[in-house]
Steps between C-alpha positions, in 0.01 A plus 500: 500500500652814644441607859451845649743542789350675803706651781350491850530762774299620799378859478303642795396149620371401154649240266628702203615355169669657201457303177766451239269657243469827694185455713454520877261298717407502873333241717354607834515138611688196372730453204457399135443130580256570783305736271507256203692750284671284237510730199625858481199730454719737295660272239315168547816290553538255793634670814844409636554656844856550631391459867182513706424497870 
């Protein structure tokens, strides 16, 4: 199964992610694991994050 690679950065105190399939996502609090985000909402593949705080 392929994975969608997400890149993490902090933008204006929010956790910002850019997906390998071209989408963007923000969390006001927490990261993908803390928010139970396992699948990319854009392409449906499992999320693989390069780094999270």
